[in-house]
All heavy atoms as an XYZ file, in Angstrom:
699
protein
N     116.922    132.535     60.884
C     116.347    131.225     60.977
C     116.379    130.534     59.568
O     116.201    131.176     58.580
C     114.846    131.316     61.392
C     114.541    131.964     62.762
C     112.996    132.170     62.868
C     114.996    131.043     63.888
N     116.594    129.277     59.606
C     116.564    128.412     58.321
C     115.271    127.590     58.443
O     115.314    126.598     59.082
C     117.790    127.580     58.274
C     117.831    126.762     57.026
O     116.915    126.911     56.140
O     118.665    125.878     56.972
N     114.179    128.092     57.882
C     112.936    127.375     57.908
C     112.318    127.273     56.559
O     112.591    127.984     55.671
C     111.944    128.107     58.922
C     111.766    129.608     58.501
C     112.450    128.149     60.336
C     110.735    130.409     59.225
N     111.351    126.293     56.560
C     110.595    126.020     55.286
C     109.429    127.080     55.194
O     109.209    127.815     56.155
C     110.237    124.546     55.180
C     111.470    123.735     55.097
C     111.085    122.291     54.837
O     110.047    122.021     54.389
O     112.052    121.452     54.996
N     108.640    126.885     54.044
C     107.636    127.879     53.894
C     106.543    127.876     54.936
O     106.036    128.973     55.284
C     106.983    127.697     52.492
C     107.969    128.097     51.361
C     106.388    126.288     52.342
N     106.192    126.767     55.572
C     105.277    126.687     56.616
C     105.772    127.473     57.901
O     104.937    128.354     58.441
C     104.896    125.353     57.096
C     104.339    124.424     55.999
C     105.416    123.792     55.085
O     106.598    124.025     55.238
N     104.925    122.859     54.202
N     106.969    127.391     58.173
C     107.620    128.169     59.361
C     107.645    129.592     58.995
O     107.399    130.422     59.900
N     107.856    129.977     57.793
C     107.895    131.388     57.448
C     106.519    132.065     57.694
O     106.473    133.095     58.225
C     108.300    131.521     55.905
C     108.303    132.905     55.364
C     106.990    133.073     54.621
C     106.825    134.398     53.880
N     105.517    134.647     53.405
N     105.476    131.319     57.336
C     104.187    131.860     57.559
C     103.832    132.084     59.058
O     103.281    133.053     59.438
C     103.136    130.998     56.898
N     104.369    131.171     59.772
C     104.151    131.279     61.259
C     104.995    132.450     61.856
O     104.483    133.170     62.647
C     104.526    129.971     61.989
C     103.583    128.773     61.623
C     104.163    127.490     62.190
O     105.196    127.348     62.723
N     103.266    126.460     62.048
N     106.152    132.573     61.387
C     107.016    133.705     61.904
C     106.332    134.998     61.429
O     106.234    135.934     62.276
C     108.474    133.613     61.350
C     109.232    134.895     61.584
C     109.161    132.409     61.992
N     105.990    135.170     60.254
C     105.338    136.454     59.766
C     104.091    136.754     60.456
O     103.764    137.906     60.814
C     105.124    136.305     58.297
C     106.284    136.720     57.418
C     106.727    138.129     57.553
C     106.909    138.913     56.360
N     107.549    140.213     56.533
N     103.337    135.743     60.850
C     102.060    135.893     61.648
C     102.375    136.469     63.014
O     101.649    137.348     63.483
C     101.335    134.622     61.825
N     103.441    136.082     63.602
C     103.790    136.522     64.948
C     104.637    137.766     64.909
O     104.677    138.549     65.862
C     104.540    135.386     65.766
C     103.567    134.254     66.050
C     104.314    133.205     66.832
C     103.312    131.983     67.009
N     103.322    131.485     68.289
N     105.456    137.907     63.848
C     106.383    139.070     63.803
C     106.276    139.606     62.380
O     107.149    139.317     61.484
C     107.925    138.607     64.035
C     107.953    137.752     65.313
C     108.813    139.822     64.132
C     109.351    137.129     65.553
N     105.259    140.469     62.108
C     104.992    140.889     60.694
C     106.218    141.710     60.137
O     106.356    141.729     58.921
C     103.735    141.818     60.878
C     103.105    141.395     62.142
C     104.249    140.840     63.066
N     106.985    142.294     61.031
C     108.150    143.110     60.438
C     109.294    142.317     60.109
O     110.366    142.731     59.657
C     108.538    144.178     61.446
C     109.122    143.695     62.802
C     108.143    143.363     63.817
O     106.886    143.189     63.564
O     108.547    143.095     64.911
N     109.310    140.906     60.352
C     110.389    140.087     60.019
C     110.656    140.147     58.551
O     109.739    140.198     57.686
C     110.059    138.547     60.490
N     111.947    140.105     58.196
C     112.274    140.068     56.733
C     112.576    138.651     56.359
O     113.342    137.938     56.964
C     113.579    140.929     56.578
C     113.407    142.379     57.052
C     114.137    140.903     55.113
C     112.291    143.185     56.422
N     112.014    138.260     55.194
C     112.089    136.917     54.777
C     112.905    136.920     53.417
O     112.824    137.768     52.505
C     110.752    136.340     54.462
O     109.993    137.102     53.644
C     109.935    136.279     55.791
N     113.733    135.837     53.360
C     114.543    135.635     52.113
C     114.348    134.180     51.587
O     114.468    133.184     52.356
C     116.036    135.810     52.415
C     116.298    137.239     53.006
C     116.826    135.571     51.154
C     117.772    137.325     53.540
N     113.897    134.020     50.327
C     113.681    132.828     49.774
C     114.959    132.322     49.080
O     115.440    133.207     48.186
C     112.487    132.843     48.812
C     112.134    131.501     48.191
C     111.218    130.703     48.826
C     112.619    131.017     47.101
C     110.867    129.522     48.398
C     112.367    129.736     46.594
C     111.405    128.941     47.256
N     115.537    131.255     49.347
C     116.767    130.870     48.610
C     116.307    129.932     47.473
O     115.761    128.840     47.847
C     117.702    130.035     49.593
C     117.892    130.800     50.919
C     118.974    129.741     48.900
C     118.875    131.968     50.849
N     116.443    130.283     46.343
C     115.954    129.519     45.205
C     117.121    128.917     44.308
O     118.216    129.478     44.250
C     115.117    130.402     44.256
N     116.835    127.728     43.763
C     117.877    127.113     42.829
C     117.861    127.994     41.583
O     116.873    128.712     41.228
C     117.330    125.720     42.561
C     115.841    125.871     42.776
C     115.692    126.948     43.826
N     118.948    127.860     40.745
C     118.942    128.607     39.515
C     117.834    128.229     38.531
O     117.265    128.997     37.820
C     120.295    128.315     38.961
C     121.116    127.751     40.038
C     120.122    127.184     40.995
N     117.485    126.933     38.577
C     116.361    126.458     37.797
C     115.905    125.083     38.454
O     116.554    124.506     39.252
C     116.714    126.179     36.339
O     117.586    125.050     36.288
N     114.710    124.704     38.083
C     114.174    123.442     38.599
C     115.051    122.270     38.095
O     115.320    121.301     38.817
C     112.667    123.264     38.175
C     112.077    122.097     38.880
C     111.616    122.193     40.204
C     111.976    120.891     38.186
C     111.003    121.114     40.793
C     111.297    119.775     38.720
C     110.858    119.905     40.123
N     115.453    122.365     36.847
C     116.356    121.360     36.296
C     117.658    121.191     37.066
O     118.099    120.079     37.303
C     116.611    121.639     34.776
C     115.411    121.448     33.894
C     114.483    122.677     34.016
O     114.845    123.782     34.457
O     113.228    122.513     33.731
N     118.209    122.337     37.411
C     119.498    122.297     38.220
C     119.250    121.701     39.547
O     120.064    120.928     40.095
C     120.139    123.747     38.306
C     120.628    124.053     36.835
C     121.200    123.736     39.342
C     121.193    125.440     36.766
N     118.126    122.081     40.159
C     117.789    121.427     41.424
C     117.708    119.897     41.352
O     118.318    119.193     42.166
C     116.464    122.100     41.968
C     115.939    121.334     43.232
C     116.850    121.579     44.443
C     114.516    121.870     43.598
N     117.004    119.470     40.263
C     116.881    117.995     40.116
C     118.288    117.385     39.942
O     118.555    116.306     40.510
C     115.940    117.690     38.909
C     115.782    116.119     38.684
C     114.801    115.916     37.619
O     114.278    116.780     36.974
O     114.572    114.627     37.463
N     119.095    117.981     39.171
C     120.429    117.562     38.923
C     121.193    117.385     40.226
O     121.908    116.403     40.509
C     121.210    118.422     37.951
C     122.528    118.016     37.682
N     122.991    116.976     37.005
C     123.691    118.566     38.170
C     124.358    116.857     36.971
N     124.809    117.867     37.726
N     121.172    118.532     41.055
C     121.856    118.486     42.340
C     121.431    117.282     43.220
O     122.205    116.621     43.870
C     121.640    119.795     43.016
C     122.408    120.964     42.481
C     121.994    122.290     43.138
N     122.674    123.388     42.579
C     122.471    124.710     42.954
N     121.531    124.926     43.891
N     123.141    125.677     42.388
N     120.128    117.168     43.294
C     119.575    116.064     44.176
C     120.029    114.663     43.671
O     120.450    113.826     44.433
C     117.995    116.137     44.179
C     117.434    117.275     44.874
C     115.872    117.321     44.783
C     117.768    117.256     46.438
N     120.034    114.451     42.379
C     120.337    113.225     41.808
C     121.947    113.003     41.981
O     122.404    111.855     42.132
C     119.887    113.039     40.356
C     118.418    112.974     40.187
C     117.994    112.713     38.823
N     116.605    112.758     38.663
C     115.668    111.955     39.179
N     116.194    110.820     39.765
N     114.455    112.030     38.965
N     122.660    113.997     41.774
C     124.090    113.971     41.813
C     124.555    113.568     43.267
O     125.599    112.840     43.383
C     124.758    115.355     41.515
C     126.217    115.353     41.444
C     126.703    116.698     40.931
C     128.156    116.897     41.269
N     128.572    118.341     40.965
N     123.876    113.888     44.298
C     124.257    113.586     45.612
C     124.275    111.962     45.934
O     125.023    111.549     46.734
C     123.285    114.157     46.707
C     123.353    115.644     46.769
C     122.343    116.089     47.777
N     122.212    117.615     47.733
C     121.278    118.260     48.381
N     120.283    117.593     48.992
N     121.215    119.617     48.296
N     123.364    111.331     45.225
C     123.231    109.881     45.295
C     123.026    109.392     46.787
O     123.551    108.409     47.234
C     124.495    109.228     44.762
O     124.653    109.456     43.446
N     122.306    110.238     47.497
C     121.970    109.892     48.865
C     120.513    109.520     49.157
O     120.220    108.874     50.139
C     122.301    111.035     49.820
O     121.553    112.265     49.375
C     123.825    111.388     49.821
N     119.637    109.818     48.207
C     118.186    109.583     48.343
C     117.712    108.588     47.376
O     118.170    108.532     46.267
C     117.339    110.882     48.159
C     117.669    111.823     49.294
O     118.036    111.398     50.482
O     117.636    113.125     49.024
N     116.622    107.841     47.723
C     116.026    106.966     46.818
C     115.253    107.771     45.700
O     115.007    108.942     45.885
C     114.999    106.057     47.512
O     113.920    106.888     48.010
N     114.918    107.111     44.669
C     114.192    107.769     43.613
C     112.903    108.324     44.149
O     112.443    109.441     43.783
C     113.949    106.758     42.423
C     113.216    107.383     41.264
C     113.926    108.510     40.482
O     115.196    108.597     40.684
O     113.233    109.241     39.760
N     112.189    107.602     44.976
C     110.955    107.995     45.581
C     111.101    109.226     46.340
O     110.278    110.167     46.261
C     110.338    106.924     46.439
C     109.919    105.687     45.645
C     109.772    104.405     46.515
O     110.067    104.529     47.731
O     109.392    103.370     45.982
N     112.184    109.329     47.172
C     112.438    110.491     47.885
C     112.782    111.692     47.096
O     112.349    112.810     47.352
C     113.519    110.209     49.005
C     113.692    111.314     49.952
C     114.529    110.889     51.190
C     114.544    111.962     52.185
N     115.448    111.546     53.385
N     113.554    111.503     46.055
C     113.799    112.612     45.072
C     112.545    113.150     44.506
O     112.349    114.323     44.431
C     114.864    112.100     44.048
C     116.149    111.907     44.631
C     114.931    113.074     42.935
C     117.216    111.182     43.769
N     111.713    112.233     44.030
C     110.430    112.739     43.392
C     109.642    113.500     44.436
O     109.072    114.574     44.095
C     109.688    111.481     42.885
C     110.469    110.943     41.689
C     108.264    111.831     42.491
C     109.878    109.616     41.192
N     109.509    113.082     45.668
C     108.798    113.722     46.601
C     109.422    115.157     46.884
O     108.630    116.142     47.033
C     108.711    112.855     47.923
C     107.782    113.566     49.024
C     107.665    112.587     50.167
C     106.968    113.239     51.291
N     105.574    113.095     51.362
N     110.723    115.176     47.027
C     111.372    116.476     47.256
C     111.162    117.435     46.111
O     110.962    118.579     46.331
C     112.887    116.286     47.472
C     113.183    115.578     48.816
C     114.638    115.500     49.075
N     115.142    116.798     49.445
C     116.416    117.097     49.695
N     117.268    116.190     49.810
N     116.820    118.395     49.894
N     111.146    116.914     44.888
C     110.867    117.762     43.730
C     109.461    118.300     43.685
O     109.232    119.481     43.347
C     111.261    116.986     42.431
C     112.691    116.792     42.226
C     112.945    115.863     41.037
C     113.616    118.074     42.058
N     108.579    117.470     44.106
C     107.139    117.868     44.120
C     107.036    118.981     45.159
O     106.253    120.039     44.999
C     106.222    116.771     44.529
C     106.145    115.688     43.324
C     105.337    114.419     43.748
O     105.030    114.217     44.883
O     105.160    113.607     42.862
N     107.607    118.786     46.305
C     107.588    119.796     47.411
C     108.204    121.183     46.957
O     107.728    122.324     47.154
C     108.349    119.321     48.607
O     107.601    118.258     49.071
C     108.291    120.338     49.780
N     109.333    121.017     46.189
C     110.065    122.170     45.718
C     109.196    122.982     44.729
O     109.213    124.236     44.795
C     111.369    121.725     44.998
N     108.419    122.263     43.912
C     107.555    122.986     42.921
C     106.567    123.900     43.703
O     106.307    125.006     43.351
C     106.800    122.038     42.026
C     107.584    121.515     40.822
C     106.677    120.655     39.971
C     107.515    120.029     38.868
N     106.833    119.112     38.076
N     106.048    123.285     44.717
C     104.962    124.024     45.449
C     105.752    125.284     46.149
O     105.189    126.412     46.256
C     104.367    123.203     46.547
C     103.438    122.080     45.905
C     103.050    121.115     46.941
C     102.324    119.903     46.330
N     102.055    118.881     47.190
N     106.843    124.993     46.720
C     107.596    126.121     47.457
C     108.088    127.183     46.469
O     107.959    128.261     46.896
C     108.714    125.492     48.258
C     108.359    124.593     49.399
C     109.499    123.972     50.238
O     110.645    123.962     49.666
O     109.170    123.478     51.266
N     108.570    126.781     45.409
C     109.037    127.808     44.403
C     107.838    128.751     43.995
O     108.073    129.895     43.741
C     109.568    127.146     43.181
C     110.942    126.553     43.345
C     111.360    125.614     42.158
C     112.000    127.636     43.539
N     106.639    128.196     43.951
C     105.510    129.001     43.644
C     105.221    130.048     44.669
O     104.550    131.133     44.394
C     104.248    128.167     43.441
N     105.657    129.863     45.873
C     105.518    130.800     46.979
C     106.576    131.869     47.138
O     106.473    132.781     47.956
C     105.304    130.040     48.354
C     104.204    129.061     48.344
C     104.197    128.264     49.646
C     102.915    129.817     48.184
N     107.550    131.783     46.271
C     108.774    132.734     46.370
C     108.325    134.149     46.385
O     108.838    135.024     47.126
C     109.761    132.420     45.305
N     107.296    134.581     45.543
C     106.960    135.920     45.487
C     106.303    136.444     46.809
O     106.279    137.663     46.984
C     105.832    136.041     44.441
C     106.064    134.862     43.577
C     106.631    133.713     44.463
N     106.021    135.611     47.731
C     105.430    135.960     48.955
C     106.580    136.447     49.934
O     106.275    136.963     51.091
C     104.653    134.874     49.701
C     103.429    134.577     48.890
C     102.599    133.388     49.515
O     102.877    133.067     50.663
O     101.691    132.861     48.838
N     107.799    136.252     49.595
C     108.967    136.602     50.476
C     109.377    138.042     50.100
O     109.096    138.578     49.088
C     110.123    135.726     50.180
C     109.902    134.305     50.860
C     108.904    133.382     50.389
C     110.730    133.911     51.871
C     108.779    132.190     50.980
C     110.582    132.597     52.535
C     109.538    131.758     52.031
O     109.329    130.600     52.653
N     110.075    138.598     51.028
C     110.587    139.989     50.882
C     111.701    140.051     49.794
O     111.877    141.031     48.991
C     111.078    140.659     52.127
C     109.974    140.689     53.143
O     108.948    141.181     52.889
O     110.115    140.168     54.404
N     112.518    139.002     49.749
C     113.646    138.913     48.902
C     113.750    137.404     48.297
O     113.415    136.513     49.073
C     114.963    139.283     49.491
C     115.051    140.708     50.060
C     114.672    141.005     51.309
C     115.521    141.681     49.253
C     114.762    142.288     51.866
C     115.605    142.989     49.771
C     115.254    143.243     51.069
O     115.366    144.566     51.518
N     114.317    137.301     47.188
C     114.659    136.009     46.624
C     116.143    136.045     46.241
O     116.554    136.986     45.520
C     113.767    135.636     45.405
O     112.395    135.569     45.782
C     114.280    134.290     44.843
N     116.876    135.095     46.687
C     118.335    135.022     46.412
C     118.457    133.726     45.555
O     118.048    132.642     46.067
C     119.142    135.071     47.629
C     120.662    134.741     47.222
C     119.069    136.329     48.384
N     119.040    133.751     44.398
C     119.261    132.629     43.618
C     120.612    131.909     43.998
O     121.678    132.628     43.952
C     119.164    132.904     42.108
C     119.516    131.624     41.230
C     117.832    133.449     41.711
N     120.570    130.692     44.303
C     121.775    129.956     44.816
C     122.486    129.351     43.644
O     122.564    128.123     43.473
C     121.419    128.984     45.891
C     122.622    128.302     46.461
O     123.739    128.812     46.313
N     122.447    127.166     47.177
N     123.010    130.273     42.769
C     123.758    129.693     41.579
C     125.241    129.658     41.870
O     125.938    128.877     41.294
C     123.466    130.587     40.318
C     123.742    132.038     40.606
O     123.987    132.490     41.758
O     123.644    132.872     39.684
N     125.682    130.458     42.831
C     127.070    130.425     43.235
C     127.067    130.697     44.760
O     126.548    131.757     45.242
C     127.961    131.477     42.507
C     129.249    131.634     42.985
O     130.169    130.874     42.609
O     129.546    132.425     43.980
N     127.536    129.805     45.616
C     127.387    129.798     46.979
C     127.980    131.114     47.609
O     127.299    131.889     48.339
C     128.146    128.661     47.677
C     128.031    128.734     49.198
C     126.953    128.342     49.811
C     129.178    129.209     49.897
C     126.901    128.343     51.270
C     129.166    129.348     51.339
C     127.966    128.910     51.933
N     129.162    131.518     47.229
C     129.818    132.763     47.714
C     129.020    134.038     47.297
O     128.773    134.929     48.160
C     131.242    132.872     47.274
C     132.215    131.903     47.959
O     131.919    131.400     49.066
N     133.238    131.440     47.247
N     128.600    134.068     46.108
C     127.793    135.230     45.653
C     126.458    135.269     46.409
O     126.058    136.360     46.897
C     127.527    135.135     44.179
C     126.921    136.469     43.574
C     126.052    136.223     42.403
N     125.037    135.211     42.558
C     123.917    135.394     43.281
N     123.672    136.499     43.923
N     122.994    134.412     43.330
N     125.787    134.146     46.510
C     124.609    134.193     47.238
C     124.692    134.555     48.655
O     123.895    135.292     49.296
C     123.886    132.763     47.079
N     125.774    133.999     49.314
C     125.980    134.364     50.698
C     126.274    135.885     50.845
O     125.734    136.499     51.793
C     127.202    133.557     51.222
N     127.017    136.468     49.961
C     127.260    137.880     50.035
C     125.969    138.772     49.779
O     125.789    139.819     50.440
C     128.284    138.245     48.982
C     129.758    137.697     49.323
S     130.218    138.137     50.937
C     130.401    139.959     50.818
N     125.093    138.143     48.995
C     123.792    138.828     48.706
C     122.968    138.880     49.998
O     122.316    139.838     50.306
C     123.135    138.185     47.508
C     121.850    138.966     47.074
C     121.174    138.410     45.900
O     121.762    137.617     45.141
O     119.989    138.805     45.616
N     122.937    137.682     50.668
C     122.144    137.584     51.891
C     122.728    138.544     52.938
O     121.971    139.242     53.635
C     122.134    136.112     52.385
C     121.350    135.280     51.412
C     121.595    136.046     53.786
C     121.512    133.876     51.649
N     124.067    138.599     53.014
C     124.705    139.531     54.019
C     124.385    140.904     53.656
O     124.092    141.786     54.546
C     126.229    139.267     54.022
C     126.540    137.907     54.712
C     126.913    140.428     54.792
C     127.947    137.473     54.526
N     124.330    141.204     52.356
C     124.013    142.650     51.970
C     122.542    142.926     52.310
O     122.301    144.045     52.743
C     124.202    142.753     50.426
O     123.794    144.064     49.914
N     121.641    142.005     52.109
C     120.228    142.213     52.448
C     120.153    142.475     53.984
O     119.489    143.396     54.408
C     119.368    140.987     51.996
C     119.278    140.963     50.625
C     117.963    141.110     52.736
C     118.640    139.681     50.056
N     120.786    141.674     54.796
C     120.767    141.760     56.233
C     121.311    143.129     56.663
O     120.703    143.787     57.565
C     121.549    140.589     56.837
C     120.853    139.244     56.634
S     121.892    137.828     57.154
C     122.558    138.288     58.659
N     122.356    143.561     56.041
C     122.997    144.912     56.394
C     122.065    145.994     56.003
O     121.863    146.918     56.729
C     124.346    145.015     55.703
C     125.455    144.256     56.267
O     125.321    143.736     57.411
O     126.471    144.045     55.593
N     121.382    145.907     54.896
C     120.531    147.038     54.477
C     119.241    147.088     55.309
O     118.623    148.115     55.323
C     120.219    146.858     52.960
O     119.391    145.801     52.796
N     118.832    145.970     55.891
C     117.661    145.887     56.631
C     117.815    146.232     58.117
O     116.860    146.297     58.857
C     116.962    144.546     56.460
C     116.342    144.281     55.136
C     115.117    145.040     54.866
O     114.498    145.645     55.671
O     114.827    145.215     53.525
N     119.126    146.434     58.525
C     119.298    146.718     59.975
C     118.694    148.038     60.347
O     118.587    148.959     59.732
C     120.806    146.843     60.344
C     121.410    145.482     60.332
C     122.833    145.647     60.723
C     123.504    144.236     60.798
N     124.927    144.294     61.104
């Protein structure tokens, strides 16, 4: 499932044995750069997304795993490795 932190809490409440993975940006600054580089959102929307991201990043320790999305292929392989090890 690809869900946000609220959905994660609901899943864990119903399925406590579910394994959770937090996908994190390499840094908050890089996240901001990525959002601005897209040029698809208004400044107001970018600010709102960054405020939400700060709150969500603070919840990362509540997840079973955290994967840093600094390189797509490496992050994908790490997620696959977690899934394989948790089978």
